[in-house]
N, CA, C, O and the ligand as a Tripos MOL2 file, in Angstrom:
@<TRIPOS>MOLECULE
protein
  301   299    76     0     0
PROTEIN
NO_CHARGES

@<TRIPOS>ATOM
      1 N          22.5400   14.0040  -77.0320 N.3       1 MET1
      2 CA         22.1230   15.3390  -76.6390 C.3       1 MET1
      3 C          22.4990   16.2980  -77.7530 C.2       1 MET1
      4 O          23.6010   16.2490  -78.2990 O.2       1 MET1
      5 N          21.5550   17.1720  -78.0760 N.am      2 ALA2
      6 CA         21.8260   18.1680  -79.1130 C.3       2 ALA2
      7 C          20.9860   19.3970  -78.8380 C.2       2 ALA2
      8 O          19.8680   19.3090  -78.3310 O.2       2 ALA2
      9 N          21.5430   20.5410  -79.1810 N.am      3 MET3
     10 CA         20.8420   21.8030  -78.9930 C.3       3 MET3
     11 C          20.1900   22.1940  -80.3180 C.2       3 MET3
     12 O          20.8090   22.1190  -81.3790 O.2       3 MET3
     13 N          18.9260   22.6130  -80.2320 N.am      4 TYR4
     14 CA         18.1720   23.0130  -81.4230 C.3       4 TYR4
     15 C          17.5480   24.3760  -81.1830 C.2       4 TYR4
     16 O          16.9060   24.6070  -80.1590 O.2       4 TYR4
     17 N          17.7460   25.2800  -82.1440 N.am      5 LYS5
     18 CA         17.0860   26.5880  -82.1000 C.3       5 LYS5
     19 C          15.7730   26.4240  -82.8500 C.2       5 LYS5
     20 O          15.7600   26.0880  -84.0340 O.2       5 LYS5
     21 N          14.6680   26.6650  -82.1500 N.am      6 VAL6
     22 CA         13.3450   26.3770  -82.7090 C.3       6 VAL6
     23 C          12.5040   27.6460  -82.7870 C.2       6 VAL6
     24 O          12.3890   28.3870  -81.8110 O.2       6 VAL6
     25 N          11.9180   27.8870  -83.9590 N.am      7 LEU7
     26 CA         10.9170   28.9540  -84.1160 C.3       7 LEU7
     27 C           9.5530   28.3090  -83.8660 C.2       7 LEU7
     28 O           9.0730   27.5080  -84.6680 O.2       7 LEU7
     29 N           8.9450   28.6720  -82.7450 N.am      8 HIS8
     30 CA          7.6580   28.0840  -82.3600 C.3       8 HIS8
     31 C           6.5080   28.7040  -83.1470 C.2       8 HIS8
     32 O           6.6650   29.7370  -83.7980 O.2       8 HIS8
     33 N           5.3770   28.0680  -83.0730 N.am      9 GLY9
     34 CA          4.1830   28.5440  -83.7620 C.3       9 GLY9
     35 C           3.7560   29.9370  -83.3280 C.2       9 GLY9
     36 O           3.1050   30.6480  -84.0940 O.2       9 GLY9
     37 N           4.1100   30.3380  -82.1100 N.am     10 CYS10
     38 CA          3.7360   31.6530  -81.5880 C.3      10 CYS10
     39 C           4.6590   32.7540  -82.1000 C.2      10 CYS10
     40 O           4.3630   33.9360  -81.9300 O.2      10 CYS10
     41 N           5.7620   32.3820  -82.7180 N.am     11 GLY11
     42 CA          6.7170   33.3660  -83.2170 C.3      11 GLY11
     43 C           7.9390   33.5250  -82.3400 C.2      11 GLY11
     44 O           8.8790   34.2180  -82.7270 O.2      11 GLY11
     45 N           7.9570   32.9090  -81.1770 N.am     12 CYS12
     46 CA          9.1160   32.9660  -80.2860 C.3      12 CYS12
     47 C          10.1660   31.9560  -80.7510 C.2      12 CYS12
     48 O           9.8380   30.8980  -81.2880 O.2      12 CYS12
     49 N          11.4240   32.3060  -80.5340 N.am     13 THR13
     50 CA         12.5110   31.3770  -80.8270 C.3      13 THR13
     51 C          13.1960   31.0220  -79.5150 C.2      13 THR13
     52 O          13.5710   31.9020  -78.7400 O.2      13 THR13
     53 N          13.3540   29.7250  -79.2750 N.am     14 HIS14
     54 CA         14.0230   29.2440  -78.0700 C.3      14 HIS14
     55 C          14.9780   28.1180  -78.4470 C.2      14 HIS14
     56 O          14.7780   27.4270  -79.4460 O.2      14 HIS14
     57 N          16.0180   27.9430  -77.6360 N.am     15 VAL15
     58 CA         16.9630   26.8480  -77.8340 C.3      15 VAL15
     59 C          16.5580   25.7100  -76.9060 C.2      15 VAL15
     60 O          16.3400   25.9170  -75.7120 O.2      15 VAL15
     61 N          16.4600   24.5080  -77.4650 N.am     16 HIS16
     62 CA         16.0420   23.3380  -76.6950 C.3      16 HIS16
     63 C          17.1370   22.2780  -76.7440 C.2      16 HIS16
     64 O          17.7840   22.0770  -77.7720 O.2      16 HIS16
     65 N          17.3230   21.6210  -75.6360 N.am     17 ASP17
     66 CA         18.2800   20.5230  -75.5040 C.3      17 ASP17
     67 C          17.4750   19.2270  -75.5900 C.2      17 ASP17
     68 O          16.7620   18.8700  -74.6520 O.2      17 ASP17
     69 N          17.5910   18.5310  -76.7090 N.am     18 LEU18
     70 CA         16.7890   17.3260  -76.9280 C.3      18 LEU18
     71 C          17.6500   16.0710  -76.8280 C.2      18 LEU18
     72 O          18.8250   16.0620  -77.1940 O.2      18 LEU18
     73 N          17.0270   15.0210  -76.3220 N.am     19 HIS19
     74 CA         17.7080   13.7390  -76.1350 C.3      19 HIS19
     75 C          16.9200   12.6380  -76.8450 C.2      19 HIS19
     76 O          15.7770   12.8390  -77.2560 O.2      19 HIS19
     77 N          17.5390   11.4980  -76.9770 N.am     20 GLY20
     78 CA         16.8340   10.3380  -77.5020 C.3      20 GLY20
     79 C          17.1000   10.0880  -78.9690 C.2      20 GLY20
     80 O          17.9040   10.7780  -79.5970 O.2      20 GLY20
     81 N          16.4130    9.0880  -79.5140 N.am     21 PRO21
     82 CA         16.5930    8.7240  -80.9180 C.3      21 PRO21
     83 C          16.2540    9.8850  -81.8520 C.2      21 PRO21
     84 O          15.4010   10.7170  -81.5420 O.2      21 PRO21
     85 N          16.9290    9.9270  -82.9880 N.am     22 ARG22
     86 CA         16.7300   11.0080  -83.9610 C.3      22 ARG22
     87 C          15.2510   11.1630  -84.3490 C.2      22 ARG22
     88 O          14.7370   12.2770  -84.4510 O.2      22 ARG22
     89 N          14.5850   10.0330  -84.5610 N.am     23 LYS23
     90 CA         13.1680   10.0690  -84.9470 C.3      23 LYS23
     91 C          12.3350   10.7930  -83.8930 C.2      23 LYS23
     92 O          11.4510   11.5790  -84.2320 O.2      23 LYS23
     93 N          12.6110   10.5350  -82.6320 N.am     24 ASP24
     94 CA         11.8630   11.1770  -81.5460 C.3      24 ASP24
     95 C          12.1820   12.6680  -81.4670 C.2      24 ASP24
     96 O          11.2930   13.4830  -81.2210 O.2      24 ASP24
     97 N          13.4680   13.0290  -81.6780 N.am     25 ARG25
     98 CA         13.8400   14.4480  -81.6460 C.3      25 ARG25
     99 C          13.1750   15.1910  -82.7880 C.2      25 ARG25
    100 O          12.7100   16.3160  -82.6020 O.2      25 ARG25
    101 N          13.1190   14.5830  -83.9730 N.am     26 GLU26
    102 CA         12.4760   15.2300  -85.1220 C.3      26 GLU26
    103 C          10.9760   15.4110  -84.8830 C.2      26 GLU26
    104 O          10.3960   16.4270  -85.2670 O.2      26 GLU26
    105 N          10.3600   14.4220  -84.2500 N.am     27 ALA27
    106 CA          8.9330   14.5380  -83.9270 C.3      27 ALA27
    107 C           8.7050   15.6720  -82.9300 C.2      27 ALA27
    108 O           7.7420   16.4290  -83.0520 O.2      27 ALA27
    109 N           9.5870   15.7840  -81.9500 N.am     28 ALA28
    110 CA          9.4690   16.8610  -80.9630 C.3      28 ALA28
    111 C           9.6470   18.2210  -81.6340 C.2      28 ALA28
    112 O           8.9160   19.1630  -81.3290 O.2      28 ALA28
    113 N          10.6100   18.3250  -82.5410 N.am     29 LEU29
    114 CA         10.8410   19.5910  -83.2470 C.3      29 LEU29
    115 C           9.6250   19.9800  -84.0820 C.2      29 LEU29
    116 O           9.2310   21.1460  -84.1040 O.2      29 LEU29
    117 N           9.0350   19.0100  -84.7660 N.am     30 THR30
    118 CA          7.8420   19.2730  -85.5690 C.3      30 THR30
    119 C           6.7130   19.7720  -84.6870 C.2      30 THR30
    120 O           6.0250   20.7320  -85.0340 O.2      30 THR30
    121 N           6.5220   19.1260  -83.5510 N.am     31 TRP31
    122 CA          5.4610   19.5340  -82.6260 C.3      31 TRP31
    123 C           5.7100   20.9540  -82.1150 C.2      31 TRP31
    124 O           4.7880   21.7680  -82.0730 O.2      31 TRP31
    125 N           6.9480   21.2540  -81.7270 N.am     32 MET32
    126 CA          7.2640   22.5760  -81.1880 C.3      32 MET32
    127 C           7.0730   23.6630  -82.2370 C.2      32 MET32
    128 O           6.6250   24.7630  -81.9140 O.2      32 MET32
    129 N           7.4090   23.3660  -83.4940 N.am     33 ARG33
    130 CA          7.2530   24.3620  -84.5660 C.3      33 ARG33
    131 C           5.7870   24.6610  -84.8430 C.2      33 ARG33
    132 O           5.4580   25.7500  -85.3140 O.2      33 ARG33
    133 N           4.9210   23.7280  -84.5650 N.am     34 ARG34
    134 CA          3.4850   23.9050  -84.8250 C.3      34 ARG34
    135 C           2.7460   24.5250  -83.6490 C.2      34 ARG34
    136 O           1.6290   25.0150  -83.8100 O.2      34 ARG34
    137 N           3.3580   24.5100  -82.4610 N.am     35 ASN35
    138 CA          2.6640   24.9500  -81.2510 C.3      35 ASN35
    139 C           3.3800   26.1260  -80.5880 C.2      35 ASN35
    140 O           4.5510   26.3970  -80.8530 O.2      35 ASN35
    141 N           2.6420   26.8120  -79.7220 N.am     36 ASP36
    142 CA          3.2130   27.9170  -78.9580 C.3      36 ASP36
    143 C           4.2950   27.4000  -78.0180 C.2      36 ASP36
    144 O           4.2790   26.2410  -77.6010 O.2      36 ASP36
    145 N           5.2410   28.2890  -77.6920 N.am     37 CYS37
    146 CA          6.2550   27.9400  -76.6960 C.3      37 CYS37
    147 C           5.5700   27.8710  -75.3230 C.2      37 CYS37
    148 O           4.4260   28.3010  -75.1740 O.2      37 CYS37
    149 N           6.2660   27.3370  -74.3410 N.am     38 TRP38
    150 CA          5.6100   27.1580  -73.0480 C.3      38 TRP38
    151 C           5.3560   28.4880  -72.3630 C.2      38 TRP38
    152 O           4.4260   28.5920  -71.5630 O.2      38 TRP38
    153 N           6.1590   29.5150  -72.6530 N.am     39 PHE39
    154 CA          5.9020   30.8290  -72.0720 C.3      39 PHE39
    155 C           4.5420   31.3430  -72.5530 C.2      39 PHE39
    156 O           3.7290   31.8090  -71.7540 O.2      39 PHE39
    157 N           4.3040   31.2540  -73.8570 N.am     40 CYS40
    158 CA          3.0450   31.7390  -74.4140 C.3      40 CYS40
    159 C           1.8850   30.8440  -73.9820 C.2      40 CYS40
    160 O           0.7710   31.3240  -73.7700 O.2      40 CYS40
    161 N           2.1460   29.5540  -73.8530 N.am     41 GLU41
    162 CA          1.1020   28.6490  -73.3920 C.3      41 GLU41
    163 C           0.6710   29.0170  -71.9730 C.2      41 GLU41
    164 O          -0.5210   29.0460  -71.6710 O.2      41 GLU41
    165 N           1.6400   29.2960  -71.1090 N.am     42 ILE42
    166 CA          1.3330   29.6960  -69.7330 C.3      42 ILE42
    167 C           0.5940   31.0250  -69.7270 C.2      42 ILE42
    168 O          -0.3560   31.2080  -68.9660 O.2      42 ILE42
    169 N           1.0300   31.9600  -70.5800 N.am     43 ALA43
    170 CA          0.3580   33.2650  -70.6570 C.3      43 ALA43
    171 C          -1.0880   33.0850  -71.0970 C.2      43 ALA43
    172 O          -1.9790   33.7580  -70.5780 O.2      43 ALA43
    173 N          -1.3310   32.1900  -72.0440 N.am     44 SER44
    174 CA         -2.6990   31.9280  -72.5010 C.3      44 SER44
    175 C          -3.5420   31.3580  -71.3720 C.2      44 SER44
    176 O          -4.7010   31.7340  -71.2000 O.2      44 SER44
    177 N          -2.9550   30.4530  -70.6090 N.am     45 LEU45
    178 CA         -3.6820   29.8750  -69.4800 C.3      45 LEU45
    179 C          -3.9890   30.9360  -68.4310 C.2      45 LEU45
    180 O          -5.0600   30.9190  -67.8240 O.2      45 LEU45
    181 N          -3.0520   31.8610  -68.2150 N.am     46 ALA46
    182 CA         -3.2770   32.9330  -67.2410 C.3      46 ALA46
    183 C          -4.4190   33.8310  -67.6920 C.2      46 ALA46
    184 O          -5.2170   34.2850  -66.8720 O.2      46 ALA46
    185 N          -4.5010   34.0890  -68.9980 N.am     47 VAL47
    186 CA         -5.5900   34.9110  -69.5310 C.3      47 VAL47
    187 C          -6.9250   34.2060  -69.2970 C.2      47 VAL47
    188 O          -7.8990   34.8350  -68.8850 O.2      47 VAL47
    189 N          -6.9670   32.9020  -69.5600 N.am     48 VAL48
    190 CA         -8.1950   32.1280  -69.3590 C.3      48 VAL48
    191 C          -8.5660   32.1110  -67.8770 C.2      48 VAL48
    192 O          -9.7360   32.2570  -67.5250 O.2      48 VAL48
    193 N          -7.5730   31.9320  -67.0160 N.am     49 ALA49
    194 CA         -7.8440   31.8900  -65.5750 C.3      49 ALA49
    195 C          -8.3570   33.2360  -65.0770 C.2      49 ALA49
    196 O          -9.2550   33.2930  -64.2380 O.2      49 ALA49
    197 N          -7.7820   34.3190  -65.5990 N.am     50 THR50
    198 CA         -8.2270   35.6510  -65.1980 C.3      50 THR50
    199 C          -9.6620   35.8930  -65.6390 C.2      50 THR50
    200 O         -10.4700   36.4180  -64.8740 O.2      50 THR50
    201 N          -9.9800   35.5130  -66.8690 N.am     51 ALA51
    202 CA        -11.3490   35.6790  -67.3700 C.3      51 ALA51
    203 C         -12.3300   34.8570  -66.5400 C.2      51 ALA51
    204 O         -13.4220   35.3230  -66.2170 O.2      51 ALA51
    205 N         -11.9380   33.6410  -66.2000 N.am     52 ALA52
    206 CA        -12.8090   32.7830  -65.3990 C.3      52 ALA52
    207 C         -13.0020   33.3580  -63.9970 C.2      52 ALA52
    208 O         -14.0970   33.2990  -63.4380 O.2      52 ALA52
    209 N         -11.9200   33.9190  -63.4340 N.am     53 ALA53
    210 CA        -12.0190   34.5240  -62.1090 C.3      53 ALA53
    211 C         -12.9950   35.6880  -62.1270 C.2      53 ALA53
    212 O         -13.8260   35.8330  -61.2310 O.2      53 ALA53
    213 N         -12.8850   36.5210  -63.1640 N.am     54 ARG54
    214 CA        -13.8050   37.6710  -63.2860 C.3      54 ARG54
    215 C         -15.2420   37.1880  -63.4310 C.2      54 ARG54
    216 O         -16.1570   37.7060  -62.7920 O.2      54 ARG54
    217 N         -15.4170   36.1910  -64.2780 N.am     55 GLU55
    218 CA        -16.7590   35.6820  -64.5570 C.3      55 GLU55
    219 C         -17.4220   35.1400  -63.3000 C.2      55 GLU55
    220 O         -18.6350   35.2680  -63.1330 O.2      55 GLU55
    221 N         -16.6430   34.5420  -62.4240 N.am     56 HIS56
    222 CA        -17.1940   33.9280  -61.2250 C.3      56 HIS56
    223 C         -17.0170   34.7870  -59.9780 C.2      56 HIS56
    224 O         -17.2390   34.3280  -58.8570 O.2      56 HIS56
    225 N         -16.6080   36.0630  -60.1900 N.am     57 GLY57
    226 CA        -16.4940   36.9780  -59.0670 C.3      57 GLY57
    227 C         -15.3700   36.6570  -58.1100 C.2      57 GLY57
    228 O         -15.4150   37.0430  -56.9420 O.2      57 GLY57
    229 N         -14.3680   35.9590  -58.5910 N.am     58 ARG58
    230 CA        -13.2190   35.6020  -57.7450 C.3      58 ARG58
    231 C         -12.1120   36.6400  -57.9240 C.2      58 ARG58
    232 O         -12.0640   37.3280  -58.9440 O.2      58 ARG58
    233 N         -11.2200   36.7530  -56.9300 N.am     59 PRO59
    234 CA        -10.0970   37.6820  -57.0900 C.3      59 PRO59
    235 C          -9.1850   37.2150  -58.2340 C.2      59 PRO59
    236 O          -9.0100   36.0150  -58.4490 O.2      59 PRO59
    237 N          -8.6110   38.1770  -58.9590 N.am     60 GLU60
    238 CA         -7.7260   37.8340  -60.0640 C.3      60 GLU60
    239 C          -6.3900   37.3340  -59.5400 C.2      60 GLU60
    240 O          -5.9880   37.6590  -58.4230 O.2      60 GLU60
    241 N          -5.7040   36.5380  -60.3570 N.am     61 LEU61
    242 CA         -4.4020   36.0100  -59.9790 C.3      61 LEU61
    243 C          -3.3840   37.1380  -59.9150 C.2      61 LEU61
    244 O          -3.4830   38.1330  -60.6330 O.2      61 LEU61
    245 N          -2.4070   36.9580  -59.0410 N.am     62 SER62
    246 CA         -1.3120   37.9290  -58.9820 C.3      62 SER62
    247 C          -0.0270   37.1680  -58.6860 C.2      62 SER62
    248 O          -0.0580   35.9530  -58.4900 O.2      62 SER62
    249 N           1.0850   37.8620  -58.6510 N.am     63 GLY63
    250 CA          2.3610   37.2260  -58.3620 C.3      63 GLY63
    251 C           2.8280   36.3620  -59.5000 C.2      63 GLY63
    252 O           2.6610   36.7220  -60.6660 O.2      63 GLY63
    253 N           3.4180   35.2120  -59.1770 N.am     64 SER64
    254 CA          4.0250   34.3620  -60.1990 C.3      64 SER64
    255 C           3.0040   33.7740  -61.1540 C.2      64 SER64
    256 O           3.3690   33.3030  -62.2310 O.2      64 SER64
    257 N           1.7360   33.7900  -60.7830 N.am     65 ALA65
    258 CA          0.7070   33.2580  -61.6730 C.3      65 ALA65
    259 C           0.3570   34.2350  -62.7850 C.2      65 ALA65
    260 O          -0.2530   33.8400  -63.7790 O.2      65 ALA65
    261 N           0.7370   35.5200  -62.6370 N.am     66 ALA66
    262 CA          0.4390   36.5250  -63.6540 C.3      66 ALA66
    263 C           1.6130   36.5980  -64.6260 C.2      66 ALA66
    264 O           2.6600   37.1660  -64.3140 O.2      66 ALA66
    265 N           1.4270   36.0210  -65.7960 N.am     67 VAL67
    266 CA          2.5090   35.9460  -66.7800 C.3      67 VAL67
    267 C           2.0550   36.6510  -68.0460 C.2      67 VAL67
    268 O           0.9580   36.3950  -68.5420 O.2      67 VAL67
    269 N           2.8790   37.5230  -68.5620 N.am     68 GLY68
    270 CA          2.5690   38.2330  -69.7910 C.3      68 GLY68
    271 C           2.9640   37.4290  -71.0080 C.2      68 GLY68
    272 O           3.5960   36.3800  -70.8860 O.2      68 GLY68
    273 N           2.6010   37.9060  -72.1700 N.am     69 ARG69
    274 CA          2.9180   37.2250  -73.4260 C.3      69 ARG69
    275 C           4.4300   37.1630  -73.6150 C.2      69 ARG69
    276 O           5.1410   38.0900  -73.2280 O.2      69 ARG69
    277 N           4.9050   36.1220  -74.1830 N.am     70 HIS70
    278 CA          6.3250   35.8860  -74.4920 C.3      70 HIS70
    279 C           7.1820   35.8160  -73.2450 C.2      70 HIS70
    280 O           8.3380   36.2400  -73.2520 O.2      70 HIS70
    281 N           6.6110   35.2790  -72.1700 N.am     71 GLY71
    282 CA          7.4100   34.9420  -71.0040 C.3      71 GLY71
    283 C           7.8230   36.0850  -70.1130 C.2      71 GLY71
    284 O           8.6300   35.8900  -69.2050 O.2      71 GLY71
    285 N           7.3020   37.2600  -70.3390 N.am     72 LYS72
    286 CA          7.6610   38.3760  -69.4650 C.3      72 LYS72
    287 C           6.7640   38.3280  -68.2360 C.2      72 LYS72
    288 O           5.5500   38.5090  -68.3250 O.2      72 LYS72
    289 N           7.3760   38.0860  -67.1130 N.am     73 LEU73
    290 CA          6.6100   37.9990  -65.8800 C.3      73 LEU73
    291 C           6.1780   39.3850  -65.4420 C.2      73 LEU73
    292 O           6.9460   40.3420  -65.5280 O.2      73 LEU73
    293 N           4.9500   39.4860  -64.9740 N.am     74 THR74
    294 CA          4.4600   40.7600  -64.4830 C.3      74 THR74
    295 C           4.3910   40.6850  -62.9610 C.2      74 THR74
    296 O           4.0020   39.6590  -62.4020 O.2      74 THR74
    297 N           4.7700   41.7790  -62.2880 N.am     75 PRO75
    298 CA          4.7540   41.7510  -60.8180 C.3      75 PRO75
    299 C           3.3510   41.6710  -60.2560 C.2      75 PRO75
    300 O           3.1750   41.6400  -59.0380 O.2      75 PRO75
    301 ZN          6.0200   32.1440  -77.4560 Zn       76 ZN76
@<TRIPOS>BOND
     1     1     2 1
     2     2     3 1
     3     3     4 2
     4     3     5 am
     5     5     6 1
     6     6     7 1
     7     7     8 2
     8     7     9 am
     9     9    10 1
    10    10    11 1
    11    11    12 2
    12    11    13 am
    13    13    14 1
    14    14    15 1
    15    15    16 2
    16    15    17 am
    17    17    18 1
    18    18    19 1
    19    19    20 2
    20    19    21 am
    21    21    22 1
    22    22    23 1
    23    23    24 2
    24    23    25 am
    25    25    26 1
    26    26    27 1
    27    27    28 2
    28    27    29 am
    29    29    30 1
    30    30    31 1
    31    31    32 2
    32    31    33 am
    33    33    34 1
    34    34    35 1
    35    35    36 2
    36    35    37 am
    37    37    38 1
    38    38    39 1
    39    39    40 2
    40    39    41 am
    41    41    42 1
    42    42    43 1
    43    43    44 2
    44    43    45 am
    45    45    46 1
    46    46    47 1
    47    47    48 2
    48    47    49 am
    49    49    50 1
    50    50    51 1
    51    51    52 2
    52    51    53 am
    53    53    54 1
    54    54    55 1
    55    55    56 2
    56    55    57 am
    57    57    58 1
    58    58    59 1
    59    59    60 2
    60    59    61 am
    61    61    62 1
    62    62    63 1
    63    63    64 2
    64    63    65 am
    65    65    66 1
    66    66    67 1
    67    67    68 2
    68    67    69 am
    69    69    70 1
    70    70    71 1
    71    71    72 2
    72    71    73 am
    73    73    74 1
    74    74    75 1
    75    75    76 2
    76    75    77 am
    77    77    78 1
    78    78    79 1
    79    79    80 2
    80    79    81 am
    81    81    82 1
    82    82    83 1
    83    83    84 2
    84    83    85 am
    85    85    86 1
    86    86    87 1
    87    87    88 2
    88    87    89 am
    89    89    90 1
    90    90    91 1
    91    91    92 2
    92    91    93 am
    93    93    94 1
    94    94    95 1
    95    95    96 2
    96    95    97 am
    97    97    98 1
    98    98    99 1
    99    99   100 2
   100    99   101 am
   101   101   102 1
   102   102   103 1
   103   103   104 2
   104   103   105 am
   105   105   106 1
   106   106   107 1
   107   107   108 2
   108   107   109 am
   109   109   110 1
   110   110   111 1
   111   111   112 2
   112   111   113 am
   113   113   114 1
   114   114   115 1
   115   115   116 2
   116   115   117 am
   117   117   118 1
   118   118   119 1
   119   119   120 2
   120   119   121 am
   121   121   122 1
   122   122   123 1
   123   123   124 2
   124   123   125 am
   125   125   126 1
   126   126   127 1
   127   127   128 2
   128   127   129 am
   129   129   130 1
   130   130   131 1
   131   131   132 2
   132   131   133 am
   133   133   134 1
   134   134   135 1
   135   135   136 2
   136   135   137 am
   137   137   138 1
   138   138   139 1
   139   139   140 2
   140   139   141 am
   141   141   142 1
   142   142   143 1
   143   143   144 2
   144   143   145 am
   145   145   146 1
   146   146   147 1
   147   147   148 2
   148   147   149 am
   149   149   150 1
   150   150   151 1
   151   151   152 2
   152   151   153 am
   153   153   154 1
   154   154   155 1
   155   155   156 2
   156   155   157 am
   157   157   158 1
   158   158   159 1
   159   159   160 2
   160   159   161 am
   161   161   162 1
   162   162   163 1
   163   163   164 2
   164   163   165 am
   165   165   166 1
   166   166   167 1
   167   167   168 2
   168   167   169 am
   169   169   170 1
   170   170   171 1
   171   171   172 2
   172   171   173 am
   173   173   174 1
   174   174   175 1
   175   175   176 2
   176   175   177 am
   177   177   178 1
   178   178   179 1
   179   179   180 2
   180   179   181 am
   181   181   182 1
   182   182   183 1
   183   183   184 2
   184   183   185 am
   185   185   186 1
   186   186   187 1
   187   187   188 2
   188   187   189 am
   189   189   190 1
   190   190   191 1
   191   191   192 2
   192   191   193 am
   193   193   194 1
   194   194   195 1
   195   195   196 2
   196   195   197 am
   197   197   198 1
   198   198   199 1
   199   199   200 2
   200   199   201 am
   201   201   202 1
   202   202   203 1
   203   203   204 2
   204   203   205 am
   205   205   206 1
   206   206   207 1
   207   207   208 2
   208   207   209 am
   209   209   210 1
   210   210   211 1
   211   211   212 2
   212   211   213 am
   213   213   214 1
   214   214   215 1
   215   215   216 2
   216   215   217 am
   217   217   218 1
   218   218   219 1
   219   219   220 2
   220   219   221 am
   221   221   222 1
   222   222   223 1
   223   223   224 2
   224   223   225 am
   225   225   226 1
   226   226   227 1
   227   227   228 2
   228   227   229 am
   229   229   230 1
   230   230   231 1
   231   231   232 2
   232   231   233 am
   233   233   234 1
   234   234   235 1
   235   235   236 2
   236   235   237 am
   237   237   238 1
   238   238   239 1
   239   239   240 2
   240   239   241 am
   241   241   242 1
   242   242   243 1
   243   243   244 2
   244   243   245 am
   245   245   246 1
   246   246   247 1
   247   247   248 2
   248   247   249 am
   249   249   250 1
   250   250   251 1
   251   251   252 2
   252   251   253 am
   253   253   254 1
   254   254   255 1
   255   255   256 2
   256   255   257 am
   257   257   258 1
   258   258   259 1
   259   259   260 2
   260   259   261 am
   261   261   262 1
   262   262   263 1
   263   263   264 2
   264   263   265 am
   265   265   266 1
   266   266   267 1
   267   267   268 2
   268   267   269 am
   269   269   270 1
   270   270   271 1
   271   271   272 2
   272   271   273 am
   273   273   274 1
   274   274   275 1
   275   275   276 2
   276   275   277 am
   277   277   278 1
   278   278   279 1
   279   279   280 2
   280   279   281 am
   281   281   282 1
   282   282   283 1
   283   283   284 2
   284   283   285 am
   285   285   286 1
   286   286   287 1
   287   287   288 2
   288   287   289 am
   289   289   290 1
   290   290   291 1
   291   291   292 2
   292   291   293 am
   293   293   294 1
   294   294   295 1
   295   295   296 2
   296   295   297 am
   297   297   298 1
   298   298   299 1
   299   299   300 2
@<TRIPOS>SUBSTRUCTURE
     1 MET1         2 RESIDUE 1 A MET
     2 ALA2         6 RESIDUE 1 A ALA
     3 MET3        10 RESIDUE 1 A MET
     4 TYR4        14 RESIDUE 1 A TYR
     5 LYS5        18 RESIDUE 1 A LYS
     6 VAL6        22 RESIDUE 1 A VAL
     7 LEU7        26 RESIDUE 1 A LEU
     8 HIS8        30 RESIDUE 1 A HIS
     9 GLY9        34 RESIDUE 1 A GLY
    10 CYS10       38 RESIDUE 1 A CYS
    11 GLY11       42 RESIDUE 1 A GLY
    12 CYS12       46 RESIDUE 1 A CYS
    13 THR13       50 RESIDUE 1 A THR
    14 HIS14       54 RESIDUE 1 A HIS
    15 VAL15       58 RESIDUE 1 A VAL
    16 HIS16       62 RESIDUE 1 A HIS
    17 ASP17       66 RESIDUE 1 A ASP
    18 LEU18       70 RESIDUE 1 A LEU
    19 HIS19       74 RESIDUE 1 A HIS
    20 GLY20       78 RESIDUE 1 A GLY
    21 PRO21       82 RESIDUE 1 A PRO
    22 ARG22       86 RESIDUE 1 A ARG
    23 LYS23       90 RESIDUE 1 A LYS
    24 ASP24       94 RESIDUE 1 A ASP
    25 ARG25       98 RESIDUE 1 A ARG
    26 GLU26      102 RESIDUE 1 A GLU
    27 ALA27      106 RESIDUE 1 A ALA
    28 ALA28      110 RESIDUE 1 A ALA
    29 LEU29      114 RESIDUE 1 A LEU
    30 THR30      118 RESIDUE 1 A THR
    31 TRP31      122 RESIDUE 1 A TRP
    32 MET32      126 RESIDUE 1 A MET
    33 ARG33      130 RESIDUE 1 A ARG
    34 ARG34      134 RESIDUE 1 A ARG
    35 ASN35      138 RESIDUE 1 A ASN
    36 ASP36      142 RESIDUE 1 A ASP
    37 CYS37      146 RESIDUE 1 A CYS
    38 TRP38      150 RESIDUE 1 A TRP
    39 PHE39      154 RESIDUE 1 A PHE
    40 CYS40      158 RESIDUE 1 A CYS
    41 GLU41      162 RESIDUE 1 A GLU
    42 ILE42      166 RESIDUE 1 A ILE
    43 ALA43      170 RESIDUE 1 A ALA
    44 SER44      174 RESIDUE 1 A SER
    45 LEU45      178 RESIDUE 1 A LEU
    46 ALA46      182 RESIDUE 1 A ALA
    47 VAL47      186 RESIDUE 1 A VAL
    48 VAL48      190 RESIDUE 1 A VAL
    49 ALA49      194 RESIDUE 1 A ALA
    50 THR50      198 RESIDUE 1 A THR
    51 ALA51      202 RESIDUE 1 A ALA
    52 ALA52      206 RESIDUE 1 A ALA
    53 ALA53      210 RESIDUE 1 A ALA
    54 ARG54      214 RESIDUE 1 A ARG
    55 GLU55      218 RESIDUE 1 A GLU
    56 HIS56      222 RESIDUE 1 A HIS
    57 GLY57      226 RESIDUE 1 A GLY
    58 ARG58      230 RESIDUE 1 A ARG
    59 PRO59      234 RESIDUE 1 A PRO
    60 GLU60      238 RESIDUE 1 A GLU
    61 LEU61      242 RESIDUE 1 A LEU
    62 SER62      246 RESIDUE 1 A SER
    63 GLY63      250 RESIDUE 1 A GLY
    64 SER64      254 RESIDUE 1 A SER
    65 ALA65      258 RESIDUE 1 A ALA
    66 ALA66      262 RESIDUE 1 A ALA
    67 VAL67      266 RESIDUE 1 A VAL
    68 GLY68      270 RESIDUE 1 A GLY
    69 ARG69      274 RESIDUE 1 A ARG
    70 HIS70      278 RESIDUE 1 A HIS
    71 GLY71      282 RESIDUE 1 A GLY
    72 LYS72      286 RESIDUE 1 A LYS
    73 LEU73      290 RESIDUE 1 A LEU
    74 THR74      294 RESIDUE 1 A THR
    75 PRO75      298 RESIDUE 1 A PRO
    76 ZN76       301 GROUP 0 **** ****
């Protein structure tokens, strides 16, 4: 087990607790550095879901499904 401070592709920095062989941890770190953090990934999905809801005349998401950029939850 080791803690790693990672600068993700989206620009967010998060600390991750990684386990397993060194080779696997290094692969995970490389992947995380190239990709958005999960907060931004969820925010991107929420944006897509909101656009799709509008396009199909459905009510927009609210509550815990409405997530802002960089993990800031919106009420
Ligand atoms: Zn991010």
